[in-house]
C-alpha positions as CSV (number, residue, x, y, z in Angstrom):
1,M,115.1,96.9,129.9
2,P,116.8,94.7,127.7
3,H,119.6,96.0,125.4
4,I,119.5,94.0,122.2
5,S,122.6,94.5,120.2
6,M,123.1,92.9,116.8
7,E,126.4,92.6,115.3
8,Y,126.6,91.6,111.7
9,S,129.0,91.3,108.7
10,T,128.8,94.1,106.2
11,N,127.6,91.8,103.4
12,M,124.3,91.3,105.3
13,E,123.2,94.8,104.2
14,A,122.9,93.5,100.6
15,R,121.1,90.4,101.7
16,T,118.4,91.7,104.0
17,D,116.9,95.1,105.2
18,M,118.8,95.6,108.4
19,A,116.6,98.4,109.6
20,A,113.5,96.4,109.1
21,F,115.2,93.5,110.9
22,C,116.0,95.7,113.9
23,N,112.4,96.9,114.1
24,H,111.1,93.3,113.7
25,I,113.2,92.1,116.6
26,R,112.0,95.1,118.7
27,Q,108.4,94.2,118.0
28,V,109.0,90.5,118.8
29,A,110.7,91.5,122.1
30,I,107.7,93.7,123.0
31,G,105.3,90.7,122.0
32,T,106.9,88.3,124.4
33,G,105.6,90.2,127.4
34,T,109.1,89.6,129.1
35,F,110.3,93.2,128.8
36,P,108.7,96.5,129.6
37,M,108.2,98.3,126.2
38,P,109.8,101.6,127.5
39,G,112.9,99.9,128.4
40,I,113.7,98.0,125.1
41,R,116.7,99.2,123.1
42,V,117.5,97.5,119.8
43,R,120.6,98.5,117.8
44,T,122.9,97.1,115.1
45,F,126.7,97.2,114.7
46,R,128.3,96.5,111.3
47,A,131.4,94.5,111.5
48,A,133.5,95.9,108.6
49,H,136.3,93.4,108.7
50,V,135.1,89.7,109.1
51,Y,136.7,86.4,108.3
52,I,134.6,83.3,108.6
53,A,135.4,79.7,108.0
54,D,137.5,79.5,104.8
55,G,137.8,83.3,104.7
56,S,135.5,83.6,101.7
57,D,133.5,86.8,101.6
58,K,130.4,84.8,100.7
59,H,129.8,83.9,104.4
60,G,127.9,86.3,106.6
61,F,126.7,86.5,110.2
62,I,124.3,88.1,112.5
63,D,124.9,87.7,116.3
64,I,122.2,89.0,118.6
65,S,123.1,89.8,122.2
66,I,120.4,90.3,124.7
67,R,121.5,91.8,128.1
68,L,118.9,92.2,130.8
69,R,118.6,93.0,134.4
70,A,118.9,89.8,136.6
71,G,115.9,88.4,138.3
72,R,113.7,86.7,135.7
73,P,113.2,83.0,135.9
74,D,115.3,80.7,133.6
75,D,112.3,79.3,131.8
76,V,111.1,82.8,131.0
77,K,114.5,83.9,129.6
78,K,114.7,80.5,127.6
79,A,111.2,81.0,126.1
80,T,112.1,84.6,125.2
81,T,115.4,83.7,123.7
82,E,113.8,81.0,121.5
83,A,111.0,83.5,120.5
84,I,113.5,86.0,119.3
85,F,115.7,83.3,117.7
86,E,112.8,81.8,115.8
87,A,111.5,85.3,114.7
88,A,115.0,86.2,113.4
89,K,115.3,82.8,111.6
90,A,111.9,83.4,110.0
91,F,112.8,87.0,108.9
92,L,116.1,85.8,107.5
93,E,114.7,82.8,105.7
94,P,114.8,84.2,102.2
95,A,118.4,85.4,102.6
96,M,119.6,82.1,104.3
97,A,118.0,80.1,101.5
98,T,120.4,81.6,98.9
99,H,123.5,82.7,101.1
100,S,125.9,81.3,103.6
101,I,124.8,83.0,106.9
102,A,125.4,82.2,110.6
103,L,122.8,83.3,113.1
104,S,123.2,83.3,116.9
105,V,121.4,84.6,119.9
106,E,122.7,84.9,123.5
107,M,120.9,86.3,126.5
108,R,122.7,87.2,129.7
109,D,121.9,88.9,133.0
110,I,123.3,92.2,134.1
111,N,124.1,92.6,137.8
112,P,121.8,95.5,138.9
113,D,124.2,96.4,141.7
114,L,127.0,97.1,139.1
115,S,124.8,98.8,136.5
116,P,122.9,102.0,137.5
117,K,120.3,103.3,135.3
118,Y,118.5,106.6,134.8
119,G,116.2,108.0,132.1
120,T,113.2,109.9,131.1
121,I,111.8,107.9,128.3
122,R,108.7,106.9,130.2
123,D,108.0,110.6,130.8
124,H,107.8,111.3,127.2
125,L,105.9,108.3,125.9
126,E,102.6,109.2,124.1
127,D,100.6,106.4,125.9
128,K,101.4,107.1,129.5
């Protein structure tokens, strides 16, 4: 698994296609080879009330949080974080060229002893 959660300011919905962005990040995560495809979850959360810098509503943000089970080497996590960050920047480049936008990505490990998991997604995939 990773769980990729993207929090964003409401004004980003007028600046880019958030559904397409979410799917783009999912595809990039799969393409890194770091995560098993059946475990990837990407979701967005709109932050309705946001005050950034001088408080102007012209500013926007997207904060990408990647949580994954501990155990991958740091160099693999770093390369994966950079790949997702660069893909996000490329996708958002048109919006960032004309709008004030902050983009951030953070990856952190989940302690497997404190995070039990169960699911049947793999049982229902077309390409078993």
